[in-house]
N, C-alpha and C positions, 0 to 999 in steps of 0.2 A: 900544708898538711893535707894528705889525701883523705877523701871521704871513705869510710869503711863500707864494705858491701853489706855487712850484717850488724844490726843493732840487737843486743841481748838485754832485755828489760827484766830487772830483778828488784821486786819490792822487798825491803828489809825491815823487819820489826822483831826485836827481842829473840834472835835466833843464834846467839853467840856459840852454843855448842855445835852448830851445824854449818854456819856460813863459811868457815874455812874449807871444809870438804867441797862445798858447792863451787867456790872460787878456784880451788885447786883443779877441779875438773875442767874449768874454762882454760886455765893456763896450760893444761895438757892437750888441748885441742890441736889436731894436725892442721885444721883450717885456721889460719892466723888473722885473716882480714876482718876483724870485728871490733866493735866497741861494746863494753859492758856497762850499762847504766845502773848503778847501785843506788836505789832511792831509799835513803834512811828515813823511814816514816815515823820519826820521833822515838827511836829506840832508847831504852833506859838501862840496858844490860851490857853495854860495851860493844854491841854489834857494829855501831858506826865507826868505832876506833879500829876494829878489825878491817873494815872496808877501807879506811884511810891508809892502812899499812899496805894493802894490795895496790891501791891507786898510786902510792908513792913509789912502788917498785915496778909498776907496769902502766905505761901511759894509756893503754887501751881501757883501763878501769877508771870510771868517772863517778865520783860520789855526788849525789844530789841530796840536799837536806830539806825536810819539810816537817810541819807539825803533823801529828798522827791523824790520818784520815781513812785508813783501811787500804786493802789491796787494790781496789779499783782506782782510788784516788792516786795512789803511788804509781800505778801503771800509766794513768792518764798524764801525770806530770812528766814521765819519761817519754811518752808519745809526743808531747809538745816539744821535746828537746832532742829527740833522736835524729840521726842523719843518715842512717843506712838505707840502702836500696831494698833490703829485706828486714823483716822483724821476727823476733821470737820471744817467748816469755819463759822465764825460769824462776821457780820458787826458791827461796833462799835456804830451805832445808832439804832440797833435792840436788841431784847431780846428773851429769850426762857422760856417756862414754867418749873416748878421745876422737872417734871418727864421726861423731854426730853431725857437726856442722859442715862436714864435707858435702852434705846434701845441697848446700848452696850452689855448688857447681852444676848440679842437675838443673836447677832453676835458671841459672845463667845460660845454659845450653838449650833450654826449652822455654822461650819467652811466652808461650801460650798457656803455661801452667801457672795458676794463681796461688795455690797452696800446696805444700808438701808435708805429709805426715810421716813421722818415723816411729819405730817401735817404743813401747811403753811398758815399764815393769813396776808393779806394785811391790814395795819393800816394807815388810812388817817388822815390828819391834823385836819379835822373837827370831829374826833372821830369815824367815821364810820369804821367798820371792815368787811372784806370780806374773809371768809374761803374758801379755795380751797378744796372742798370735794373730797376725793379719797377713794374708798373702799379698806380696807386692803387685800392684795393679794401677791402672788409670781409671778414674771415674769422670765421665764427661757428660755434660748436659745438666741444667739446673734441677730438673726433676729427679734424676738419678742421684745427684749429690745431696739434695734435700732428703730423699728417702733414706739414703745410707746414713746421713747425719742423725736423722730422727731415730732410726733403729739402733745406732750406736755400736753395732758389732764390727763394722769395718772402719767407719769414720767416727772417731771419738768426739764427744762434746768438748772435752778439755782442749784449751788452746796451747797447753804447755808442750805437747809433742808435735808442734807444727811450726813451719816457717812460712810466713806470709810475704807476698809482695807488699811493699809499703802502700801501694795504691789501694789495696783492699781496705786499709784503715783510714783513708782520706775522709775527713768529716765524721768519723766514728770515734766514740770514746766509750769506755766501760761505764756501766751504771753504778754510781757510787752509793754507798750505804746499804747495799744488798749483797746477798750471796747468789750463786748461780749466774755470775756475771758473764761467763763464757757462753753458756747456753742462751742467754738473753740476746746475744748478738747474731745468732745463727740466721735469723730471718733477714738481717741486714747483709750478712755475708753473701747470701744467696743472690741478692741483687747485683753483686759485683764479681761473682766467681762462676767460671764455666768449665774449669778443668782442675782436678785434684790428683796429685800423685801420691800413692801409698808406697813408701820406700821401705826396704828391708835393712837399710844401713843406719847405724847409730842405735843408741839406747837412751831413753829418759828414765831415770830411777826416781820414782815417786815414793817418798817416805810417808808412810801412814803412821801418824802419832795418835795415841789415845786422846790427847788433849788438843788435837788440831781443830781449826775452825769448822771443818766439815764433818767432824766425827759424830755430832748429835744434831738431830733436827727438831727445832722448836716450831711453834706455829708460824712466826714470821719467815723462817727458812722454808717451810713447806709452801707458803704463799709465794715467796720469791721464785721458787722452782716452778710452781703452777703458772705464774705469770710469764715466765720464760718459755715454758712449754706451750702456753696458749698462743704466744706470738708465732712460734714455729708451726703450730697446727693451723693457725689462720693462713700462714703462707702456703701450707700444703693444699688448702682448699682452692688455691689459684691455679693448680695444675691438674687438668682432667686425667692425666695418666696415673695420678696418685689416688684416684677415687677408690680402688680396691683396698687401699691401706687405711681408709678413713675410720672404719669402725674400730679396728684394733688400736689405732692411734688415739681416737677419742676416749676409748676405754682407759688407756694409760693416763691420759690427761685428767679425766674425772676421778680416777683413783687417787691422784695426788691431792685433789681437793678433799676427798674423803679422809685421807690421812691428816690433813690440816684440821679438819673438823673434829676428828677424834682426839687430836693432840691438845685441843682447847675447846671443850664442848660449849663453854659459855660465850665464846667469841662470835660476833656476828659475821657470817660469811655470805649474806644475801647479795652484796655487791659483786662477789665473784661468781655466784650462781647466775646472776643476771648477765654477767659478761660472757659466760660460757653458753647460755641458752641459744644464741643464733648459730652456734656451731654443732648442735646436736645433729647427727647424721640423718639424711633423708630415709624414708621408708624403702626407697629403691636400693639404697646402699645396705640397709639393715637386712632386707630379705635375701640379699646375696651372701651375707655373712651373719646369719641369725644366732643370737645367744639370748637366753632368758633375761640376763642382766640388762642388755641394751634395749630389748623390747620393753621391759618394765620401765626403764628410764624414759623411753620415748612416749609411752602412754601416760605416765604420771607427771612428766615434766621434771626438770632438775631439782627444783626446791622440794616438792613432795617426795620424790624418790630419795633424796638425801635425808630428809627427816625420818622416813620410815626405816631406811637401811641402818642409819646410825642408832636409832632407838633399838632395833633388833640386835645389833652388834653389842650394844651396851648391856642389854638384857641378858644375852647369852654369856657375857663376861662375868655377870654376877652369879650365874648358876654354877 
């Protein structure tokens, strides 16, 4: 049996109303050389049986069963079993246009490209669609890739609309038991990636459900995203060419911690304030991009600044 070029990893948990549309979109692909690993993560609504029917009809579909452990756990299980030269992730309530995985041919023809990103469309329950428009281009060099990933306008944090060379994931696995698992790996990807292609071919249709895992942010979710952003920001400080972006980037990082604090005022955030303290921008960086906000934080320090700011916000909220 020939080894497929592409492994498509799909974590499946209680998505019976949607999984058929997802798998139909794979069967409609014009690029046929793939395996689809359907990881049934302990579904209780018949989703696993639907996967079985597709696997019985098409040998490219492979069902893997495990006890429930979450998206990262399911993806990691598939990463341990996949055989493709390239990898991509697909959520079970989403779908892709028929030409999407034709992008593998570009990677085959350009062995110096590590990741390819294709177009991404947000699909809302009311039928509205929002396409995230990005001009096709190449991004080369770790500093440029990291800056574009951080800004998120060209290179998106999500792994879903990307095809990776399998070598990018060697020794890497998703962080289990947390959200923002894609963002958490950005710092690791930068160590392995030198060239990214932004393609105009294909479509990833991302279904936004009101009850989805990412629809509401609790304190733990805020902290997961803060920790993922902190890893990425720490990596940014290793690249001198990214110094001009540090003040803006740190502001975004610290605001995530503010959001966490406001979501749960009684929860102790001192360990996170201690973790962020070494990364407060230098005065030389601040004077080049001064704002009252960052100057006050620099003078007061993260802990004192956080205490005074949140107290002021809470006081204003009561008025």
